[in-house]
Jmol script that loads the backbone (N, CA, C; Angstrom):
load data "model"
ATOM      1  N   MET A   1      13.255 -15.795   4.895  1.00  0.00           N
ATOM      2  CA  MET A   1      13.327 -14.164   4.976  1.00  0.00           C
ATOM      3  C   MET A   1      13.741 -14.162   3.287  1.00  0.00           C
ATOM      4  N   ALA A   2      14.244 -14.641   2.473  1.00  0.00           N
ATOM      5  CA  ALA A   2      14.789 -14.251   1.037  1.00  0.00           C
ATOM      6  C   ALA A   2      13.243 -14.338   0.391  1.00  0.00           C
ATOM      7  N   GLU A   3      12.445 -14.959   0.853  1.00  0.00           N
ATOM      8  CA  GLU A   3      11.043 -15.104   0.132  1.00  0.00           C
ATOM      9  C   GLU A   3      10.743 -13.731   0.655  1.00  0.00           C
ATOM     10  N   GLN A   4      10.523 -13.594   1.467  1.00  0.00           N
ATOM     11  CA  GLN A   4      10.112 -12.011   2.074  1.00  0.00           C
ATOM     12  C   GLN A   4      10.422 -10.960   1.619  1.00  0.00           C
ATOM     13  N   GLN A   5      11.436 -10.964   1.094  1.00  0.00           N
ATOM     14  CA  GLN A   5      12.434  -9.684   0.650  1.00  0.00           C
ATOM     15  C   GLN A   5      11.823 -10.101  -1.031  1.00  0.00           C
ATOM     16  N   SER A   6      11.729 -11.126  -1.744  1.00  0.00           N
ATOM     17  CA  SER A   6      11.283 -10.845  -2.960  1.00  0.00           C
ATOM     18  C   SER A   6      10.234 -10.523  -3.114  1.00  0.00           C
ATOM     19  N   THR A   7       8.869 -10.505  -1.810  1.00  0.00           N
ATOM     20  CA  THR A   7       7.693 -10.211  -2.342  1.00  0.00           C
ATOM     21  C   THR A   7       7.740  -8.946  -1.911  1.00  0.00           C
ATOM     22  N   VAL A   8       8.855  -8.230  -1.247  1.00  0.00           N
ATOM     23  CA  VAL A   8       8.405  -6.875  -0.941  1.00  0.00           C
ATOM     24  C   VAL A   8       8.616  -6.108  -2.524  1.00  0.00           C
ATOM     25  N   GLY A   9       9.921  -6.653  -3.088  1.00  0.00           N
ATOM     26  CA  GLY A   9      10.764  -5.984  -4.159  1.00  0.00           C
ATOM     27  C   GLY A   9       9.160  -5.943  -4.977  1.00  0.00           C
ATOM     28  N   ALA A  10       8.650  -7.373  -5.432  1.00  0.00           N
ATOM     29  CA  ALA A  10       7.755  -7.111  -6.440  1.00  0.00           C
ATOM     30  C   ALA A  10       6.276  -6.191  -5.908  1.00  0.00           C
ATOM     31  N   ASP A  11       6.604  -6.046  -4.604  1.00  0.00           N
ATOM     32  CA  ASP A  11       5.240  -5.169  -4.350  1.00  0.00           C
ATOM     33  C   ASP A  11       5.502  -3.990  -4.887  1.00  0.00           C
ATOM     34  N   ASP A  12       6.472  -3.436  -5.101  1.00  0.00           N
ATOM     35  CA  ASP A  12       7.148  -2.441  -5.471  1.00  0.00           C
ATOM     36  C   ASP A  12       6.641  -1.747  -6.862  1.00  0.00           C
ATOM     37  N   SER A  13       6.673  -3.035  -7.823  1.00  0.00           N
ATOM     38  CA  SER A  13       6.265  -2.758  -9.181  1.00  0.00           C
ATOM     39  C   SER A  13       4.555  -2.348  -9.396  1.00  0.00           C
ATOM     40  N   LEU A  14       4.610  -2.839  -8.521  1.00  0.00           N
ATOM     41  CA  LEU A  14       2.775  -2.858  -8.082  1.00  0.00           C
ATOM     42  C   LEU A  14       1.985  -1.008  -8.505  1.00  0.00           C
ATOM     43  N   GLY A  15       1.087  -0.789  -9.050  1.00  0.00           N
ATOM     44  CA  GLY A  15       0.389   0.523  -9.534  1.00  0.00           C
ATOM     45  C   GLY A  15      -0.344   0.396  -7.623  1.00  0.00           C
ATOM     46  N   TYR A  16      -0.716   1.601  -7.600  1.00  0.00           N
ATOM     47  CA  TYR A  16      -1.327   2.225  -6.496  1.00  0.00           C
ATOM     48  C   TYR A  16      -2.854   0.884  -6.665  1.00  0.00           C
ATOM     49  N   GLU A  17      -3.709   1.434  -8.051  1.00  0.00           N
ATOM     50  CA  GLU A  17      -5.184   0.676  -7.706  1.00  0.00           C
ATOM     51  C   GLU A  17      -4.320  -1.054  -7.954  1.00  0.00           C
ATOM     52  N   GLN A  18      -3.624  -1.471  -8.382  1.00  0.00           N
ATOM     53  CA  GLN A  18      -3.335  -3.146  -8.097  1.00  0.00           C
ATOM     54  C   GLN A  18      -3.063  -3.169  -6.766  1.00  0.00           C
ATOM     55  N   ALA A  19      -2.170  -2.438  -5.922  1.00  0.00           N
ATOM     56  CA  ALA A  19      -2.024  -2.501  -4.476  1.00  0.00           C
ATOM     57  C   ALA A  19      -3.211  -2.451  -3.739  1.00  0.00           C
ATOM     58  N   ARG A  20      -3.764  -1.646  -3.995  1.00  0.00           N
ATOM     59  CA  ARG A  20      -5.419  -1.295  -3.094  1.00  0.00           C
ATOM     60  C   ARG A  20      -6.328  -2.317  -3.578  1.00  0.00           C
ATOM     61  N   ASP A  21      -6.678  -2.996  -4.958  1.00  0.00           N
ATOM     62  CA  ASP A  21      -7.124  -4.035  -4.781  1.00  0.00           C
ATOM     63  C   ASP A  21      -6.792  -5.225  -4.346  1.00  0.00           C
ATOM     64  N   ALA A  22      -5.614  -5.645  -4.061  1.00  0.00           N
ATOM     65  CA  ALA A  22      -4.794  -6.791  -3.289  1.00  0.00           C
ATOM     66  C   ALA A  22      -4.989  -6.818  -2.146  1.00  0.00           C
ATOM     67  N   LEU A  23      -4.884  -5.167  -1.546  1.00  0.00           N
ATOM     68  CA  LEU A  23      -4.799  -5.000  -0.134  1.00  0.00           C
ATOM     69  C   LEU A  23      -6.729  -5.303   0.313  1.00  0.00           C
ATOM     70  N   LEU A  24      -7.944  -5.070  -0.581  1.00  0.00           N
ATOM     71  CA  LEU A  24      -9.584  -5.215  -0.040  1.00  0.00           C
ATOM     72  C   LEU A  24      -9.165  -6.736  -0.107  1.00  0.00           C
ATOM     73  N   GLU A  25      -8.635  -7.414  -1.193  1.00  0.00           N
ATOM     74  CA  GLU A  25      -8.899  -9.179  -1.141  1.00  0.00           C
ATOM     75  C   GLU A  25      -7.969  -9.287   0.217  1.00  0.00           C
ATOM     76  N   VAL A  26      -7.453  -9.038   0.492  1.00  0.00           N
ATOM     77  CA  VAL A  26      -6.627  -9.249   1.781  1.00  0.00           C
ATOM     78  C   VAL A  26      -7.822  -9.219   2.963  1.00  0.00           C
ATOM     79  N   VAL A  27      -8.221  -7.897   3.089  1.00  0.00           N
ATOM     80  CA  VAL A  27      -9.186  -7.298   4.277  1.00  0.00           C
ATOM     81  C   VAL A  27     -10.540  -8.428   4.033  1.00  0.00           C
ATOM     82  N   ARG A  28     -10.931  -8.462   2.880  1.00  0.00           N
ATOM     83  CA  ARG A  28     -12.108  -9.501   2.819  1.00  0.00           C
ATOM     84  C   ARG A  28     -12.008 -10.778   3.175  1.00  0.00           C
ATOM     85  N   ARG A  29     -10.534 -11.501   2.931  1.00  0.00           N
ATOM     86  CA  ARG A  29     -10.708 -12.697   3.337  1.00  0.00           C
ATOM     87  C   ARG A  29     -10.145 -13.003   4.727  1.00  0.00           C
ATOM     88  N   LEU A  30      -9.659 -11.972   5.742  1.00  0.00           N
ATOM     89  CA  LEU A  30      -9.698 -11.792   7.120  1.00  0.00           C
ATOM     90  C   LEU A  30     -11.036 -11.800   7.427  1.00  0.00           C
ATOM     91  N   GLU A  31     -11.636 -10.787   7.157  1.00  0.00           N
ATOM     92  CA  GLU A  31     -12.764 -10.510   8.001  1.00  0.00           C
ATOM     93  C   GLU A  31     -13.932 -11.401   7.030  1.00  0.00           C
ATOM     94  N   GLY A  32     -13.662 -12.856   6.595  1.00  0.00           N
ATOM     95  CA  GLY A  32     -14.358 -13.628   6.004  1.00  0.00           C
ATOM     96  C   GLY A  32     -14.248 -14.949   7.411  1.00  0.00           C
ATOM     97  N   GLY A  33     -13.193 -14.569   7.991  1.00  0.00           N
ATOM     98  CA  GLY A  33     -12.836 -15.293   9.399  1.00  0.00           C
ATOM     99  C   GLY A  33     -12.761 -17.374   8.007  1.00  0.00           C
ATOM    100  N   GLY A  34     -12.445 -17.945   9.508  1.00  0.00           N
ATOM    101  CA  GLY A  34     -12.499 -19.612   9.155  1.00  0.00           C
ATOM    102  C   GLY A  34     -11.311 -20.062   8.252  1.00  0.00           C
ATOM    103  N   ILE A  35     -10.352 -19.199   8.582  1.00  0.00           N
ATOM    104  CA  ILE A  35      -8.934 -19.546   8.353  1.00  0.00           C
ATOM    105  C   ILE A  35      -8.209 -19.865   9.106  1.00  0.00           C
ATOM    106  N   PRO A  36      -7.082 -20.697   9.027  1.00  0.00           N
ATOM    107  CA  PRO A  36      -6.331 -20.970  10.330  1.00  0.00           C
ATOM    108  C   PRO A  36      -5.188 -19.757  10.362  1.00  0.00           C
ATOM    109  N   LEU A  37      -4.599 -20.224  11.709  1.00  0.00           N
ATOM    110  CA  LEU A  37      -4.154 -19.148  12.448  1.00  0.00           C
ATOM    111  C   LEU A  37      -3.199 -18.847  11.517  1.00  0.00           C
ATOM    112  N   GLU A  38      -1.931 -19.501  10.822  1.00  0.00           N
ATOM    113  CA  GLU A  38      -0.528 -19.583  10.440  1.00  0.00           C
ATOM    114  C   GLU A  38      -1.197 -18.708   8.745  1.00  0.00           C
ATOM    115  N   GLU A  39      -2.346 -19.369   8.141  1.00  0.00           N
ATOM    116  CA  GLU A  39      -2.695 -18.376   7.004  1.00  0.00           C
ATOM    117  C   GLU A  39      -3.166 -16.622   7.104  1.00  0.00           C
ATOM    118  N   SER A  40      -4.127 -17.194   8.838  1.00  0.00           N
ATOM    119  CA  SER A  40      -4.175 -15.037   8.662  1.00  0.00           C
ATOM    120  C   SER A  40      -3.497 -14.417   9.126  1.00  0.00           C
ATOM    121  N   LEU A  41      -2.077 -15.077   9.759  1.00  0.00           N
ATOM    122  CA  LEU A  41      -0.817 -13.746  10.001  1.00  0.00           C
ATOM    123  C   LEU A  41      -0.386 -13.515   8.914  1.00  0.00           C
ATOM    124  N   ALA A  42      -0.523 -14.650   7.639  1.00  0.00           N
ATOM    125  CA  ALA A  42       0.618 -14.676   6.761  1.00  0.00           C
ATOM    126  C   ALA A  42      -0.214 -13.351   5.816  1.00  0.00           C
ATOM    127  N   LEU A  43      -1.270 -13.016   5.490  1.00  0.00           N
ATOM    128  CA  LEU A  43      -2.388 -12.204   5.104  1.00  0.00           C
ATOM    129  C   LEU A  43      -1.872 -10.823   5.425  1.00  0.00           C
ATOM    130  N   TRP A  44      -2.029 -11.105   7.121  1.00  0.00           N
ATOM    131  CA  TRP A  44      -1.880  -9.895   7.817  1.00  0.00           C
ATOM    132  C   TRP A  44      -0.692  -9.191   7.257  1.00  0.00           C
ATOM    133  N   GLU A  45       0.550  -9.888   7.142  1.00  0.00           N
ATOM    134  CA  GLU A  45       1.804  -9.407   7.089  1.00  0.00           C
ATOM    135  C   GLU A  45       1.505  -8.993   5.643  1.00  0.00           C
ATOM    136  N   ARG A  46       0.811  -9.545   4.830  1.00  0.00           N
ATOM    137  CA  ARG A  46       0.780  -9.445   3.228  1.00  0.00           C
ATOM    138  C   ARG A  46      -0.091  -7.857   2.831  1.00  0.00           C
ATOM    139  N   GLY A  47      -0.793  -7.825   3.793  1.00  0.00           N
ATOM    140  CA  GLY A  47      -1.685  -6.588   3.985  1.00  0.00           C
ATOM    141  C   GLY A  47      -0.804  -5.221   4.616  1.00  0.00           C
ATOM    142  N   GLU A  48       0.171  -5.412   5.283  1.00  0.00           N
ATOM    143  CA  GLU A  48       1.014  -4.651   5.918  1.00  0.00           C
ATOM    144  C   GLU A  48       1.518  -4.101   4.719  1.00  0.00           C
ATOM    145  N   GLN A  49       2.201  -5.171   3.886  1.00  0.00           N
ATOM    146  CA  GLN A  49       2.861  -4.930   3.139  1.00  0.00           C
ATOM    147  C   GLN A  49       2.144  -4.169   1.831  1.00  0.00           C
ATOM    148  N   LEU A  50       0.963  -4.627   1.419  1.00  0.00           N
ATOM    149  CA  LEU A  50       0.444  -3.703   0.180  1.00  0.00           C
ATOM    150  C   LEU A  50       0.232  -2.496   0.806  1.00  0.00           C
ATOM    151  N   ALA A  51      -0.005  -2.249   2.144  1.00  0.00           N
ATOM    152  CA  ALA A  51      -0.547  -0.813   2.638  1.00  0.00           C
ATOM    153  C   ALA A  51       0.436  -0.021   2.420  1.00  0.00           C
ATOM    154  N   LYS A  52       1.693  -0.433   2.901  1.00  0.00           N
ATOM    155  CA  LYS A  52       3.245   0.403   2.874  1.00  0.00           C
ATOM    156  C   LYS A  52       3.130   0.605   1.203  1.00  0.00           C
ATOM    157  N   VAL A  53       3.017  -0.204  -0.052  1.00  0.00           N
ATOM    158  CA  VAL A  53       2.857   0.074  -1.064  1.00  0.00           C
ATOM    159  C   VAL A  53       1.837   1.288  -1.378  1.00  0.00           C
ATOM    160  N   CYS A  54       1.012   1.140  -1.091  1.00  0.00           N
ATOM    161  CA  CYS A  54      -0.095   2.334  -1.226  1.00  0.00           C
ATOM    162  C   CYS A  54       0.549   3.742  -0.773  1.00  0.00           C
ATOM    163  N   GLN A  55       0.658   3.494   0.501  1.00  0.00           N
ATOM    164  CA  GLN A  55       1.062   4.870   0.749  1.00  0.00           C
ATOM    165  C   GLN A  55       2.061   5.209   0.251  1.00  0.00           C
ATOM    166  N   ARG A  56       3.230   4.688  -0.361  1.00  0.00           N
ATOM    167  CA  ARG A  56       4.288   5.385  -0.892  1.00  0.00           C
ATOM    168  C   ARG A  56       3.504   5.831  -2.021  1.00  0.00           C
ATOM    169  N   TRP A  57       2.824   5.392  -2.825  1.00  0.00           N
ATOM    170  CA  TRP A  57       1.799   6.097  -3.939  1.00  0.00           C
ATOM    171  C   TRP A  57       1.453   7.534  -3.627  1.00  0.00           C
ATOM    172  N   LEU A  58       0.549   7.189  -2.752  1.00  0.00           N
ATOM    173  CA  LEU A  58      -0.009   8.297  -2.060  1.00  0.00           C
ATOM    174  C   LEU A  58       1.047   9.507  -1.427  1.00  0.00           C
ATOM    175  N   ASP A  59       2.058   8.968  -0.859  1.00  0.00           N
ATOM    176  CA  ASP A  59       2.709   9.997  -0.462  1.00  0.00           C
ATOM    177  C   ASP A  59       3.335  10.564  -1.817  1.00  0.00           C
ATOM    178  N   GLY A  60       3.896   9.758  -2.744  1.00  0.00           N
ATOM    179  CA  GLY A  60       4.190  10.514  -3.883  1.00  0.00           C
ATOM    180  C   GLY A  60       3.608  11.507  -4.751  1.00  0.00           C
ATOM    181  N   ALA A  61       1.940  10.968  -4.810  1.00  0.00           N
ATOM    182  CA  ALA A  61       1.038  11.787  -5.634  1.00  0.00           C
ATOM    183  C   ALA A  61       1.121  12.933  -4.497  1.00  0.00           C
ATOM    184  N   ARG A  62       0.930  13.394  -3.272  1.00  0.00           N
ATOM    185  CA  ARG A  62       0.957  14.204  -2.672  1.00  0.00           C
ATOM    186  C   ARG A  62       2.304  15.583  -2.667  1.00  0.00           C
ATOM    187  N   ALA A  63       3.118  15.060  -2.958  1.00  0.00           N
ATOM    188  CA  ALA A  63       4.323  15.589  -2.920  1.00  0.00           C
ATOM    189  C   ALA A  63       4.476  16.130  -4.631  1.00  0.00           C
ATOM    190  N   ARG A  64       4.060  15.353  -5.874  1.00  0.00           N
ATOM    191  CA  ARG A  64       3.955  16.337  -7.118  1.00  0.00           C
ATOM    192  C   ARG A  64       2.746  17.568  -6.821  1.00  0.00           C
ATOM    193  N   LEU A  65       1.637  17.012  -6.201  1.00  0.00           N
ATOM    194  CA  LEU A  65       0.489  17.846  -6.032  1.00  0.00           C
ATOM    195  C   LEU A  65       1.159  19.172  -5.332  1.00  0.00           C
ATOM    196  N   ASP A  66       1.981  19.431  -4.200  1.00  0.00           N
ATOM    197  CA  ASP A  66       2.693  20.219  -3.694  1.00  0.00           C
ATOM    198  C   ASP A  66       3.432  21.054  -4.137  1.00  0.00           C
ATOM    199  N   ALA A  67       4.693  20.166  -5.417  1.00  0.00           N
ATOM    200  CA  ALA A  67       5.125  20.871  -6.247  1.00  0.00           C
ATOM    201  C   ALA A  67       4.768  21.591  -7.571  1.00  0.00           C
ATOM    202  N   ALA A  68       3.554  21.010  -7.778  1.00  0.00           N
ATOM    203  CA  ALA A  68       2.693  22.147  -8.658  1.00  0.00           C
ATOM    204  C   ALA A  68       2.369  23.097  -8.160  1.00  0.00           C
ATOM    205  N   LEU A  69       2.121  23.069  -6.873  1.00  0.00           N
ATOM    206  CA  LEU A  69       1.137  24.132  -6.721  1.00  0.00           C
ATOM    207  C   LEU A  69       2.402  25.383  -5.937  1.00  0.00           C
ATOM    208  N   ALA A  70       3.825  24.604  -5.725  1.00  0.00           N
ATOM    209  CA  ALA A  70       4.419  26.050  -5.296  1.00  0.00           C
ATOM    210  C   ALA A  70       4.848  26.216  -6.402  1.00  0.00           C
ATOM    211  N   ALA A  71       4.919  25.582  -8.069  1.00  0.00           N
ATOM    212  CA  ALA A  71       5.468  26.375  -9.074  1.00  0.00           C
ATOM    213  C   ALA A  71       4.268  27.530  -9.543  1.00  0.00           C
ATOM    214  N   GLU A  72       3.210  26.688  -9.278  1.00  0.00           N
ATOM    215  CA  GLU A  72       1.972  28.300  -9.832  1.00  0.00           C
ATOM    216  C   GLU A  72       2.486  28.766  -8.499  1.00  0.00           C
ATOM    217  N   GLY A  73       2.858  29.167  -7.800  1.00  0.00           N
ATOM    218  CA  GLY A  73       2.627  30.489  -7.116  1.00  0.00           C
ATOM    219  C   GLY A  73       1.817  30.197  -5.397  1.00  0.00           C
ATOM    220  N   GLY A  74       0.850  28.908  -5.852  1.00  0.00           N
ATOM    221  CA  GLY A  74      -0.012  28.594  -3.996  1.00  0.00           C
ATOM    222  C   GLY A  74       0.735  28.219  -3.191  1.00  0.00           C
ATOM    223  N   THR A  75       0.357  27.224  -2.266  1.00  0.00           N
ATOM    224  CA  THR A  75       0.912  27.025  -1.277  1.00  0.00           C
ATOM    225  C   THR A  75      -0.074  25.809  -0.887  1.00  0.00           C
ATOM    226  N   PRO A  76       0.529  24.985  -0.367  1.00  0.00           N
ATOM    227  CA  PRO A  76      -0.451  23.508  -0.256  1.00  0.00           C
ATOM    228  C   PRO A  76      -0.939  23.591   1.155  1.00  0.00           C
ATOM    229  N   GLU A  77      -2.412  22.794   1.308  1.00  0.00           N
ATOM    230  CA  GLU A  77      -3.120  23.039   2.751  1.00  0.00           C
ATOM    231  C   GLU A  77      -1.996  22.227   3.660  1.00  0.00           C
ATOM    232  N   ALA A  78      -2.336  23.143   4.916  1.00  0.00           N
ATOM    233  CA  ALA A  78      -1.587  22.198   5.922  1.00  0.00           C
ATOM    234  C   ALA A  78      -2.199  21.385   6.370  1.00  0.00           C
ATOM    235  N   GLU A  79      -1.603  20.265   6.246  1.00  0.00           N
ATOM    236  CA  GLU A  79      -2.225  18.825   6.632  1.00  0.00           C
ATOM    237  C   GLU A  79      -2.973  18.479   8.323  1.00  0.00           C
TER     238      GLU A  79
END
end "model"
wireframe off; spacefill off
backbone 0.3
color backbone group
């Protein structure tokens, strides 16, 4: 459990591009097949963590864009 928590903490320091590239590598390995079930599950969990990091970056970027538009008197587009 402590190992999983330290991995999540380490993921928080990744930039968007780093997390995205790592996620793409996880997907490539999973799609390639031929790996044991335990390793596949570990890769899946890693991919989930990386996807959350990417989503946090994207959410933050969206919030910054919305704030910039609001400051200029514009309105953000509806999602």
